[in-house]
mmCIF file as gemmi writes it, N, C-alpha and C atoms, coordinates in Angstrom:
data_model
loop_
_atom_site.group_PDB
_atom_site.id
_atom_site.type_symbol
_atom_site.label_atom_id
_atom_site.label_alt_id
_atom_site.label_comp_id
_atom_site.label_asym_id
_atom_site.label_entity_id
_atom_site.label_seq_id
_atom_site.pdbx_PDB_ins_code
_atom_site.Cartn_x
_atom_site.Cartn_y
_atom_site.Cartn_z
_atom_site.occupancy
_atom_site.B_iso_or_equiv
_atom_site.pdbx_formal_charge
_atom_site.auth_seq_id
_atom_site.auth_asym_id
_atom_site.pdbx_PDB_model_num
ATOM 1 N N . MET Axp A 1 ? -19.563 -147.293 5.893 1 0 ? 1 A 1
ATOM 2 C CA . MET Axp A 1 ? -18.572 -145.93 5.923 1 0 ? 1 A 1
ATOM 3 C C . MET Axp A 1 ? -18.961 -145.806 7.324 1 0 ? 1 A 1
ATOM 4 N N . SER Axp A 2 ? -17.685 -145.473 7.452 1 0 ? 2 A 1
ATOM 5 C CA . SER Axp A 2 ? -17.238 -144.646 8.986 1 0 ? 2 A 1
ATOM 6 C C . SER Axp A 2 ? -17.637 -143.606 8.935 1 0 ? 2 A 1
ATOM 7 N N . TYR Axp A 3 ? -17.611 -142.867 10.294 1 0 ? 3 A 1
ATOM 8 C CA . TYR Axp A 3 ? -17.828 -141.784 11.133 1 0 ? 3 A 1
ATOM 9 C C . TYR Axp A 3 ? -17.519 -140.85 10.485 1 0 ? 3 A 1
ATOM 10 N N . SER Axp A 4 ? -15.763 -141.654 10.292 1 0 ? 4 A 1
ATOM 11 C CA . SER Axp A 4 ? -14.924 -140.049 9.753 1 0 ? 4 A 1
ATOM 12 C C . SER Axp A 4 ? -14.823 -139.471 7.982 1 0 ? 4 A 1
ATOM 13 N N . GLN Axp A 5 ? -15.621 -140.601 7.393 1 0 ? 5 A 1
ATOM 14 C CA . GLN Axp A 5 ? -16.017 -140.253 6.098 1 0 ? 5 A 1
ATOM 15 C C . GLN Axp A 5 ? -17.106 -139.168 5.742 1 0 ? 5 A 1
ATOM 16 N N . TYR Axp A 6 ? -18.331 -139.352 6.678 1 0 ? 6 A 1
ATOM 17 C CA . TYR Axp A 6 ? -19.585 -139.024 6.824 1 0 ? 6 A 1
ATOM 18 C C . TYR Axp A 6 ? -19.109 -137.693 7.089 1 0 ? 6 A 1
ATOM 19 N N . GLU Axp A 7 ? -18.083 -137.421 8.154 1 0 ? 7 A 1
ATOM 20 C CA . GLU Axp A 7 ? -17.869 -135.787 8.838 1 0 ? 7 A 1
ATOM 21 C C . GLU Axp A 7 ? -16.903 -135.3 7.734 1 0 ? 7 A 1
ATOM 22 N N . ARG Axp A 8 ? -16.34 -135.831 7.048 1 0 ? 8 A 1
ATOM 23 C CA . ARG Axp A 8 ? -15.6 -135.338 5.855 1 0 ? 8 A 1
ATOM 24 C C . ARG Axp A 8 ? -16.529 -134.821 5.092 1 0 ? 8 A 1
ATOM 25 N N . GLY Axp A 9 ? -17.355 -135.575 4.63 1 0 ? 9 A 1
ATOM 26 C CA . GLY Axp A 9 ? -18.746 -135.389 3.393 1 0 ? 9 A 1
ATOM 27 C C . GLY Axp A 9 ? -19.448 -134.18 4.096 1 0 ? 9 A 1
ATOM 28 N N . LYS Axp A 10 ? -19.574 -134.059 4.861 1 0 ? 10 A 1
ATOM 29 C CA . LYS Axp A 10 ? -20.399 -133.078 5.8 1 0 ? 10 A 1
ATOM 30 C C . LYS Axp A 10 ? -20.168 -131.997 5.78 1 0 ? 10 A 1
ATOM 31 N N . TYR Axp A 11 ? -18.062 -131.991 6.034 1 0 ? 11 A 1
ATOM 32 C CA . TYR Axp A 11 ? -17.532 -130.696 6.021 1 0 ? 11 A 1
ATOM 33 C C . TYR Axp A 11 ? -17.361 -130.056 4.391 1 0 ? 11 A 1
ATOM 34 N N . ILE Axp A 12 ? -17.12 -131.235 3.949 1 0 ? 12 A 1
ATOM 35 C CA . ILE Axp A 12 ? -16.928 -130.665 2.484 1 0 ? 12 A 1
ATOM 36 C C . ILE Axp A 12 ? -18.071 -129.91 1.665 1 0 ? 12 A 1
ATOM 37 N N . ARG Axp A 13 ? -19.078 -130.241 1.91 1 0 ? 13 A 1
ATOM 38 C CA . ARG Axp A 13 ? -20.397 -129.677 0.99 1 0 ? 13 A 1
ATOM 39 C C . ARG Axp A 13 ? -21.262 -128.647 1.653 1 0 ? 13 A 1
ATOM 40 N N . LEU Axp A 14 ? -20.848 -128.615 3.392 1 0 ? 14 A 1
ATOM 41 C CA . LEU Axp A 14 ? -21.007 -127.364 4.052 1 0 ? 14 A 1
ATOM 42 C C . LEU Axp A 14 ? -20.168 -125.9 3.457 1 0 ? 14 A 1
ATOM 43 N N . ASN Axp A 15 ? -18.663 -126.03 3.695 1 0 ? 15 A 1
ATOM 44 C CA . ASN Axp A 15 ? -18.054 -124.987 3.278 1 0 ? 15 A 1
ATOM 45 C C . ASN Axp A 15 ? -18.685 -124.757 1.683 1 0 ? 15 A 1
ATOM 46 N N . MET Axp A 16 ? -18.873 -125.81 0.421 1 0 ? 16 A 1
ATOM 47 C CA . MET Axp A 16 ? -18.874 -125.369 -0.663 1 0 ? 16 A 1
ATOM 48 C C . MET Axp A 16 ? -20.121 -124.599 -0.854 1 0 ? 16 A 1
ATOM 49 N N . ILE Axp A 17 ? -21.091 -124.848 0.478 1 0 ? 17 A 1
ATOM 50 C CA . ILE Axp A 17 ? -22.569 -123.939 -0.067 1 0 ? 17 A 1
ATOM 51 C C . ILE Axp A 17 ? -21.804 -123.031 0.718 1 0 ? 17 A 1
ATOM 52 N N . HIS Axp A 18 ? -21.533 -122.796 1.808 1 0 ? 18 A 1
ATOM 53 C CA . HIS Axp A 18 ? -21.134 -121.64 2.842 1 0 ? 18 A 1
ATOM 54 C C . HIS Axp A 18 ? -20.007 -120.522 2.118 1 0 ? 18 A 1
ATOM 55 N N . ASN Axp A 19 ? -19.148 -121.204 1.25 1 0 ? 19 A 1
ATOM 56 C CA . ASN Axp A 19 ? -18.414 -119.903 0.048 1 0 ? 19 A 1
ATOM 57 C C . ASN Axp A 19 ? -19.516 -119.787 -1.406 1 0 ? 19 A 1
ATOM 58 N N . LEU Axp A 20 ? -20.423 -120.283 -1.722 1 0 ? 20 A 1
ATOM 59 C CA . LEU Axp A 20 ? -21.271 -120.147 -2.852 1 0 ? 20 A 1
ATOM 60 C C . LEU Axp A 20 ? -22.176 -119.321 -2.441 1 0 ? 20 A 1
ATOM 61 N N . LEU Axp A 21 ? -22.622 -119.401 -1.293 1 0 ? 21 A 1
ATOM 62 C CA . LEU Axp A 21 ? -23.983 -117.906 -1.061 1 0 ? 21 A 1
ATOM 63 C C . LEU Axp A 21 ? -22.895 -116.824 -0.742 1 0 ? 21 A 1
ATOM 64 N N . LEU Axp A 22 ? -21.453 -116.744 -0.087 1 0 ? 22 A 1
ATOM 65 C CA . LEU Axp A 22 ? -20.799 -115.888 0.669 1 0 ? 22 A 1
ATOM 66 C C . LEU Axp A 22 ? -20.957 -114.991 -1.086 1 0 ? 22 A 1
ATOM 67 N N . ASP Axp A 23 ? -20.579 -115.944 -2.116 1 0 ? 23 A 1
ATOM 68 C CA . ASP Axp A 23 ? -19.769 -115.312 -3.319 1 0 ? 23 A 1
ATOM 69 C C . ASP Axp A 23 ? -21.524 -114.629 -4.259 1 0 ? 23 A 1
ATOM 70 N N . GLY Axp A 24 ? -22.072 -115.701 -4.245 1 0 ? 24 A 1
ATOM 71 C CA . GLY Axp A 24 ? -23.308 -115.12 -4.731 1 0 ? 24 A 1
ATOM 72 C C . GLY Axp A 24 ? -23.888 -113.863 -4.189 1 0 ? 24 A 1
ATOM 73 N N . GLY Axp A 25 ? -23.635 -113.753 -3.208 1 0 ? 25 A 1
ATOM 74 C CA . GLY Axp A 25 ? -24.131 -112.587 -2.223 1 0 ? 25 A 1
ATOM 75 C C . GLY Axp A 25 ? -23.614 -111.705 -2.454 1 0 ? 25 A 1
ATOM 76 N N . ALA Axp A 26 ? -22.209 -111.996 -2.525 1 0 ? 26 A 1
ATOM 77 C CA . ALA Axp A 26 ? -21.793 -109.944 -2.572 1 0 ? 26 A 1
ATOM 78 C C . ALA Axp A 26 ? -21.198 -110.245 -4.287 1 0 ? 26 A 1
ATOM 79 N N . GLY Axp A 27 ? -22.071 -110.691 -5.252 1 0 ? 27 A 1
ATOM 80 C CA . GLY Axp A 27 ? -22.033 -110.807 -6.547 1 0 ? 27 A 1
ATOM 81 C C . GLY Axp A 27 ? -20.557 -110.93 -7.499 1 0 ? 27 A 1
ATOM 82 N N . LYS Axp A 28 ? -20.062 -112.081 -6.541 1 0 ? 28 A 1
ATOM 83 C CA . LYS Axp A 28 ? -18.858 -112.642 -7.437 1 0 ? 28 A 1
ATOM 84 C C . LYS Axp A 28 ? -18.996 -113.112 -8.677 1 0 ? 28 A 1
ATOM 85 N N . ILE Axp A 29 ? -20.249 -113.903 -8.663 1 0 ? 29 A 1
ATOM 86 C CA . ILE Axp A 29 ? -20.1 -115.171 -9.558 1 0 ? 29 A 1
ATOM 87 C C . ILE Axp A 29 ? -22.11 -114.586 -9.807 1 0 ? 29 A 1
ATOM 88 N N . ASN Axp A 30 ? -22.164 -114.673 -11.017 1 0 ? 30 A 1
ATOM 89 C CA . ASN Axp A 30 ? -23.418 -114.803 -12.184 1 0 ? 30 A 1
ATOM 90 C C . ASN Axp A 30 ? -24.07 -115.579 -11.848 1 0 ? 30 A 1
ATOM 91 N N . ALA Axp A 31 ? -25.996 -115.666 -11.743 1 0 ? 31 A 1
ATOM 92 C CA . ALA Axp A 31 ? -26.674 -116.513 -11.364 1 0 ? 31 A 1
ATOM 93 C C . ALA Axp A 31 ? -26.664 -118.363 -12.262 1 0 ? 31 A 1
ATOM 94 N N . GLU Axp A 32 ? -26.057 -118.262 -13.11 1 0 ? 32 A 1
ATOM 95 C CA . GLU Axp A 32 ? -25.758 -119.503 -13.887 1 0 ? 32 A 1
ATOM 96 C C . GLU Axp A 32 ? -24.503 -119.884 -13.672 1 0 ? 32 A 1
ATOM 97 N N . GLN Axp A 33 ? -23.351 -119.248 -13.093 1 0 ? 33 A 1
ATOM 98 C CA . GLN Axp A 33 ? -22.373 -120.252 -12.432 1 0 ? 33 A 1
ATOM 99 C C . GLN Axp A 33 ? -22.907 -120.276 -11.344 1 0 ? 33 A 1
ATOM 100 N N . PHE Axp A 34 ? -23.496 -119.659 -10.069 1 0 ? 34 A 1
ATOM 101 C CA . PHE Axp A 34 ? -24.366 -120.448 -9.016 1 0 ? 34 A 1
ATOM 102 C C . PHE Axp A 34 ? -24.71 -121.705 -9.128 1 0 ? 34 A 1
ATOM 103 N N . GLY Axp A 35 ? -25.682 -121.321 -10.528 1 0 ? 35 A 1
ATOM 104 C CA . GLY Axp A 35 ? -26.658 -122.703 -10.401 1 0 ? 35 A 1
ATOM 105 C C . GLY Axp A 35 ? -25.939 -123.73 -10.916 1 0 ? 35 A 1
ATOM 106 N N . ILE Axp A 36 ? -24.813 -123.741 -11.698 1 0 ? 36 A 1
ATOM 107 C CA . ILE Axp A 36 ? -24.152 -124.75 -12.172 1 0 ? 36 A 1
ATOM 108 C C . ILE Axp A 36 ? -23.267 -125.65 -10.858 1 0 ? 36 A 1
ATOM 109 N N . THR Axp A 37 ? -22.865 -124.815 -10.52 1 0 ? 37 A 1
ATOM 110 C CA . THR Axp A 37 ? -22.298 -125.396 -8.855 1 0 ? 37 A 1
ATOM 111 C C . THR Axp A 37 ? -23.175 -125.803 -7.955 1 0 ? 37 A 1
ATOM 112 N N . TRP Axp A 38 ? -24.195 -125.081 -7.834 1 0 ? 38 A 1
ATOM 113 C CA . TRP Axp A 38 ? -25.02 -125.897 -6.81 1 0 ? 38 A 1
ATOM 114 C C . TRP Axp A 38 ? -25.65 -126.974 -7.283 1 0 ? 38 A 1
ATOM 115 N N . ASP Axp A 39 ? -26.179 -127.388 -8.471 1 0 ? 39 A 1
ATOM 116 C CA . ASP Axp A 39 ? -26.179 -128.617 -9.094 1 0 ? 39 A 1
ATOM 117 C C . ASP Axp A 39 ? -25.399 -129.727 -8.945 1 0 ? 39 A 1
ATOM 118 N N . LEU Axp A 40 ? -24.004 -129.386 -9.557 1 0 ? 40 A 1
ATOM 119 C CA . LEU Axp A 40 ? -22.601 -130.342 -9.495 1 0 ? 40 A 1
ATOM 120 C C . LEU Axp A 40 ? -22.331 -130.817 -7.478 1 0 ? 40 A 1
ATOM 121 N N . ILE Axp A 41 ? -23.324 -130.143 -6.617 1 0 ? 41 A 1
ATOM 122 C CA . ILE Axp A 41 ? -22.651 -130.592 -5.296 1 0 ? 41 A 1
ATOM 123 C C . ILE Axp A 41 ? -23.55 -131.605 -5.34 1 0 ? 41 A 1
ATOM 124 N N . ASP Axp A 42 ? -24.831 -132.143 -5.935 1 0 ? 42 A 1
ATOM 125 C CA . ASP Axp A 42 ? -25.426 -132.983 -5.774 1 0 ? 42 A 1
ATOM 126 C C . ASP Axp A 42 ? -24.717 -134.372 -6.148 1 0 ? 42 A 1
ATOM 127 N N . GLU Axp A 43 ? -23.946 -134.33 -6.911 1 0 ? 43 A 1
ATOM 128 C CA . GLU Axp A 43 ? -22.686 -135.625 -8.005 1 0 ? 43 A 1
ATOM 129 C C . GLU Axp A 43 ? -22.075 -135.751 -6.519 1 0 ? 43 A 1
ATOM 130 N N . MET Axp A 44 ? -21.9 -135.178 -5.383 1 0 ? 44 A 1
ATOM 131 C CA . MET Axp A 44 ? -20.926 -135.484 -3.898 1 0 ? 44 A 1
ATOM 132 C C . MET Axp A 44 ? -21.607 -136.576 -3.765 1 0 ? 44 A 1
ATOM 133 N N . GLU Axp A 45 ? -20.706 -137.774 -3.226 1 0 ? 45 A 1
ATOM 134 C CA . GLU Axp A 45 ? -21.066 -138.563 -2.314 1 0 ? 45 A 1
ATOM 135 C C . GLU Axp A 45 ? -20.939 -138.465 -0.724 1 0 ? 45 A 1
ATOM 136 N N . THR Axp A 46 ? -21.476 -139.245 -0.158 1 0 ? 46 A 1
ATOM 137 C CA . THR Axp A 46 ? -21.797 -138.855 1.469 1 0 ? 46 A 1
ATOM 138 C C . THR Axp A 46 ? -20.381 -138.483 1.77 1 0 ? 46 A 1
ATOM 139 N N . ALA Axp A 47 ? -19.284 -139.439 1.441 1 0 ? 47 A 1
ATOM 140 C CA . ALA Axp A 47 ? -17.556 -139.531 1.707 1 0 ? 47 A 1
ATOM 141 C C . ALA Axp A 47 ? -17.046 -138.159 1.657 1 0 ? 47 A 1
ATOM 142 N N . GLY Axp A 48 ? -17.715 -137.467 0.894 1 0 ? 48 A 1
ATOM 143 C CA . GLY Axp A 48 ? -17.154 -136.52 0.212 1 0 ? 48 A 1
ATOM 144 C C . GLY Axp A 48 ? -16.384 -136.063 -1.285 1 0 ? 48 A 1
ATOM 145 N N . THR Axp A 49 ? -16.038 -137.669 -1.579 1 0 ? 49 A 1
ATOM 146 C CA . THR Axp A 49 ? -15.309 -137.787 -2.726 1 0 ? 49 A 1
ATOM 147 C C . THR Axp A 49 ? -16.558 -137.882 -3.79 1 0 ? 49 A 1
ATOM 148 N N . THR Axp A 50 ? -16.017 -137.815 -5.38 1 0 ? 50 A 1
ATOM 149 C CA . THR Axp A 50 ? -16.881 -137.884 -6.123 1 0 ? 50 A 1
ATOM 150 C C . THR Axp A 50 ? -16.41 -138.554 -7.688 1 0 ? 50 A 1
ATOM 151 N N . HIS Axp A 51 ? -17.205 -139.038 -8.185 1 0 ? 51 A 1
ATOM 152 C CA . HIS Axp A 51 ? -16.644 -139.68 -9.613 1 0 ? 51 A 1
ATOM 153 C C . HIS Axp A 51 ? -16.687 -138.351 -10.851 1 0 ? 51 A 1
ATOM 154 N N . SER Axp A 52 ? -17.637 -137.159 -10.179 1 0 ? 52 A 1
ATOM 155 C CA . SER Axp A 52 ? -17.627 -136.474 -11.509 1 0 ? 52 A 1
ATOM 156 C C . SER Axp A 52 ? -16.603 -135.192 -11.636 1 0 ? 52 A 1
ATOM 157 N N . ARG Axp A 53 ? -16.031 -135.495 -13.206 1 0 ? 53 A 1
ATOM 158 C CA . ARG Axp A 53 ? -14.711 -134.688 -13.22 1 0 ? 53 A 1
ATOM 159 C C . ARG Axp A 53 ? -15.202 -133.437 -13.176 1 0 ? 53 A 1
ATOM 160 N N . LYS Axp A 54 ? -16.226 -132.936 -13.501 1 0 ? 54 A 1
ATOM 161 C CA . LYS Axp A 54 ? -16.988 -131.223 -13.978 1 0 ? 54 A 1
ATOM 162 C C . LYS Axp A 54 ? -16.832 -130.902 -12.064 1 0 ? 54 A 1
ATOM 163 N N . LEU Axp A 55 ? -17.307 -131.508 -10.965 1 0 ? 55 A 1
ATOM 164 C CA . LEU Axp A 55 ? -17 -131.344 -9.592 1 0 ? 55 A 1
ATOM 165 C C . LEU Axp A 55 ? -15.832 -131.452 -9.412 1 0 ? 55 A 1
ATOM 166 N N . ALA Axp A 56 ? -14.671 -132.518 -9.8 1 0 ? 56 A 1
ATOM 167 C CA . ALA Axp A 56 ? -13.663 -132.019 -9.405 1 0 ? 56 A 1
ATOM 168 C C . ALA Axp A 56 ? -12.704 -131.023 -9.661 1 0 ? 56 A 1
ATOM 169 N N . GLU Axp A 57 ? -13.083 -130.49 -10.808 1 0 ? 57 A 1
ATOM 170 C CA . GLU Axp A 57 ? -12.521 -129.259 -11.627 1 0 ? 57 A 1
ATOM 171 C C . GLU Axp A 57 ? -13.144 -127.818 -11.206 1 0 ? 57 A 1
ATOM 172 N N . ASN Axp A 58 ? -13.876 -128.52 -9.888 1 0 ? 58 A 1
ATOM 173 C CA . ASN Axp A 58 ? -14.511 -126.873 -9.457 1 0 ? 58 A 1
ATOM 174 C C . ASN Axp A 58 ? -14.007 -126.422 -8.689 1 0 ? 58 A 1
ATOM 175 N N . GLU Axp A 59 ? -13.309 -124.982 -8.814 1 0 ? 59 A 1
ATOM 176 C CA . GLU Axp A 59 ? -13.065 -124.395 -7.878 1 0 ? 59 A 1
ATOM 177 C C . GLU Axp A 59 ? -13.424 -124.484 -6.658 1 0 ? 59 A 1
ATOM 178 N N . TYR Axp A 60 ? -14.916 -124.664 -6.195 1 0 ? 60 A 1
ATOM 179 C CA . TYR Axp A 60 ? -15.411 -124.736 -4.899 1 0 ? 60 A 1
ATOM 180 C C . TYR Axp A 60 ? -14.971 -126.17 -4.699 1 0 ? 60 A 1
ATOM 181 N N . TYR Axp A 61 ? -15.032 -126.556 -4.881 1 0 ? 61 A 1
ATOM 182 C CA . TYR Axp A 61 ? -14.623 -128.108 -4.271 1 0 ? 61 A 1
ATOM 183 C C . TYR Axp A 61 ? -13.43 -128.35 -4.165 1 0 ? 61 A 1
ATOM 184 N N . LYS Axp A 62 ? -12.069 -127.728 -4.851 1 0 ? 62 A 1
ATOM 185 C CA . LYS Axp A 62 ? -11.082 -127.602 -4.524 1 0 ? 62 A 1
ATOM 186 C C . LYS Axp A 62 ? -11.065 -127.235 -3.425 1 0 ? 62 A 1
ATOM 187 N N . LYS Axp A 63 ? -11.562 -125.718 -3.51 1 0 ? 63 A 1
ATOM 188 C CA . LYS Axp A 63 ? -10.84 -125.256 -1.635 1 0 ? 63 A 1
ATOM 189 C C . LYS Axp A 63 ? -11.541 -125.449 -0.758 1 0 ? 63 A 1
ATOM 190 N N . ALA Axp A 64 ? -12.937 -126.343 -0.727 1 0 ? 64 A 1
ATOM 191 C CA . ALA Axp A 64 ? -13.246 -127.181 0.334 1 0 ? 64 A 1
ATOM 192 C C . ALA Axp A 64 ? -12.496 -128.622 0.965 1 0 ? 64 A 1
ATOM 193 N N . VAL Axp A 65 ? -12.149 -128.852 -0.185 1 0 ? 65 A 1
ATOM 194 C CA . VAL Axp A 65 ? -11.381 -130.233 0.359 1 0 ? 65 A 1
ATOM 195 C C . VAL Axp A 65 ? -9.871 -130.162 0.387 1 0 ? 65 A 1
ATOM 196 N N . SER Axp A 66 ? -9.132 -128.959 0.469 1 0 ? 66 A 1
ATOM 197 C CA . SER Axp A 66 ? -7.944 -128.146 0.671 1 0 ? 66 A 1
ATOM 198 C C . SER Axp A 66 ? -7.896 -127.778 2.273 1 0 ? 66 A 1
ATOM 199 N N . ARG Axp A 67 ? -9.589 -127.059 2.605 1 0 ? 67 A 1
ATOM 200 C CA . ARG Axp A 67 ? -9.718 -126.636 3.742 1 0 ? 67 A 1
ATOM 201 C C . ARG Axp A 67 ? -9.987 -127.767 4.851 1 0 ? 67 A 1
ATOM 202 N N . TRP Axp A 68 ? -10.484 -128.914 4.375 1 0 ? 68 A 1
ATOM 203 C CA . TRP Axp A 68 ? -10.768 -129.916 5.159 1 0 ? 68 A 1
ATOM 204 C C . TRP Axp A 68 ? -9.041 -130.636 5.442 1 0 ? 68 A 1
ATOM 205 N N . VAL Axp A 69 ? -8.585 -130.765 4.402 1 0 ? 69 A 1
ATOM 206 C CA . VAL Axp A 69 ? -6.906 -131.142 5.021 1 0 ? 69 A 1
ATOM 207 C C . VAL Axp A 69 ? -6.378 -130.148 6.268 1 0 ? 69 A 1
ATOM 208 N N . GLU Axp A 70 ? -6.459 -129.054 5.927 1 0 ? 70 A 1
ATOM 209 C CA . GLU Axp A 70 ? -6.096 -127.825 6.944 1 0 ? 70 A 1
ATOM 210 C C . GLU Axp A 70 ? -6.673 -127.681 7.79 1 0 ? 70 A 1
ATOM 211 N N . ALA Axp A 71 ? -7.893 -128.357 8.231 1 0 ? 71 A 1
ATOM 212 C CA . ALA Axp A 71 ? -8.463 -128.455 9.741 1 0 ? 71 A 1
ATOM 213 C C . ALA Axp A 71 ? -8.027 -129.911 10.03 1 0 ? 71 A 1
ATOM 214 N N . LYS Axp A 72 ? -8.022 -130.611 9.208 1 0 ? 72 A 1
ATOM 215 C CA . LYS Axp A 72 ? -7.476 -132.324 9.869 1 0 ? 72 A 1
ATOM 216 C C . LYS Axp A 72 ? -5.822 -131.907 10.409 1 0 ? 72 A 1
ATOM 217 N N . GLN Axp A 73 ? -5.288 -131.23 9.843 1 0 ? 73 A 1
ATOM 218 C CA . GLN Axp A 73 ? -3.825 -131.189 10.156 1 0 ? 73 A 1
ATOM 219 C C . GLN Axp A 73 ? -3.606 -130.276 11.211 1 0 ? 73 A 1
ATOM 220 N N . ALA Axp A 74 ? -4.721 -129.427 11.368 1 0 ? 74 A 1
ATOM 221 C CA . ALA Axp A 74 ? -4.696 -128.502 12.586 1 0 ? 74 A 1
ATOM 222 C C . ALA Axp A 74 ? -4.668 -129.097 13.57 1 0 ? 74 A 1
ATOM 223 N N . GLN Axp A 75 ? -6.294 -130.153 13.628 1 0 ? 75 A 1
ATOM 224 C CA . GLN Axp A 75 ? -6.635 -131.168 14.658 1 0 ? 75 A 1
ATOM 225 C C . GLN Axp A 75 ? -5.312 -132.336 15.256 1 0 ? 75 A 1
ATOM 226 N N . ARG Axp A 76 ? -4.584 -132.583 14.249 1 0 ? 76 A 1
ATOM 227 C CA . ARG Axp A 76 ? -3.342 -133.682 14.726 1 0 ? 76 A 1
ATOM 228 C C . ARG Axp A 76 ? -2.447 -132.698 15.316 1 0 ? 76 A 1
ATOM 229 N N . GLN Axp A 77 ? -1.914 -131.52 15.077 1 0 ? 77 A 1
ATOM 230 C CA . GLN Axp A 77 ? -1.034 -130.761 15.909 1 0 ? 77 A 1
ATOM 231 C C . GLN Axp A 77 ? -1.674 -130.57 17.202 1 0 ? 77 A 1
ATOM 232 N N . ARG Axp A 78 ? -2.823 -130.134 17.415 1 0 ? 78 A 1
ATOM 233 C CA . ARG Axp A 78 ? -3.3 -129.52 18.654 1 0 ? 78 A 1
ATOM 234 C C . ARG Axp A 78 ? -3.298 -131.159 19.306 1 0 ? 78 A 1
ATOM 235 N N . PHE Axp A 79 ? -3.626 -132.011 18.621 1 0 ? 79 A 1
ATOM 236 C CA . PHE Axp A 79 ? -3.39 -133.607 19.776 1 0 ? 79 A 1
ATOM 237 C C . PHE Axp A 79 ? -2.108 -133.681 19.88 1 0 ? 79 A 1
ATOM 238 N N . THR Axp A 80 ? -1.185 -134.042 19.309 1 0 ? 80 A 1
ATOM 239 C CA . THR Axp A 80 ? 0.21 -133.358 19.117 1 0 ? 80 A 1
ATOM 240 C C . THR Axp A 80 ? 0.482 -132.767 20.437 1 0 ? 80 A 1
ATOM 241 N N . GLU Axp A 81 ? 0.706 -131.831 20.121 1 0 ? 81 A 1
ATOM 242 C CA . GLU Axp A 81 ? 0.564 -130.832 21.169 1 0 ? 81 A 1
ATOM 243 C C . GLU Axp A 81 ? 0.229 -130.738 22.979 1 0 ? 81 A 1
ATOM 244 N N . SER Axp A 82 ? -0.747 -131.577 22.669 1 0 ? 82 A 1
ATOM 245 C CA . SER Axp A 82 ? -1.626 -132.109 23.985 1 0 ? 82 A 1
ATOM 246 C C . SER Axp A 82 ? -1.11 -133.279 24.652 1 0 ? 82 A 1
ATOM 247 N N . LYS Axp A 83 ? -0.68 -134.324 23.698 1 0 ? 83 A 1
ATOM 248 C CA . LYS Axp A 83 ? -0.221 -135.133 24.078 1 0 ? 83 A 1
ATOM 249 C C . LYS Axp A 83 ? 1.519 -134.939 24.465 1 0 ? 83 A 1
ATOM 250 N N . SER Axp A 84 ? 2.358 -133.813 24.032 1 0 ? 84 A 1
ATOM 251 C CA . SER Axp A 84 ? 3.256 -133.783 24.915 1 0 ? 84 A 1
ATOM 252 C C . SER Axp A 84 ? 3.508 -133.1 26.49 1 0 ? 84 A 1
ATOM 253 N N . ILE Axp A 85 ? 2.694 -132.792 26.96 1 0 ? 85 A 1
ATOM 254 C CA . ILE Axp A 85 ? 2.524 -131.702 27.907 1 0 ? 85 A 1
ATOM 255 C C . ILE Axp A 85 ? 3.019 -132.542 28.89 1 0 ? 85 A 1
C-alpha cells in the first residue's frame, strides 16, 4: 500500500470521528446511532475503502469521502497555480 492510500484512510477515519463526536456532543444524534456508526468505522480498511454496505451507505462516511475529494482537488489547484507563476 502506498503512502497516499494510507493518508486517504487516515483522513477519512479522522474526519468521520471528528464529525461523529461533534454531532454526538451537540445532541444531533442519539447514543444508539453514535454507537452504530462508531462500530462501522472498524469495518474500514487502512486505505479508507470498505466492503461493508452499511458503512458505504453511512452519511458520515459519505461526507468524509467527499471532503477527501475536495481536499485533494484544492491541493491540485494550489499545485497548478504555483507552477504557473
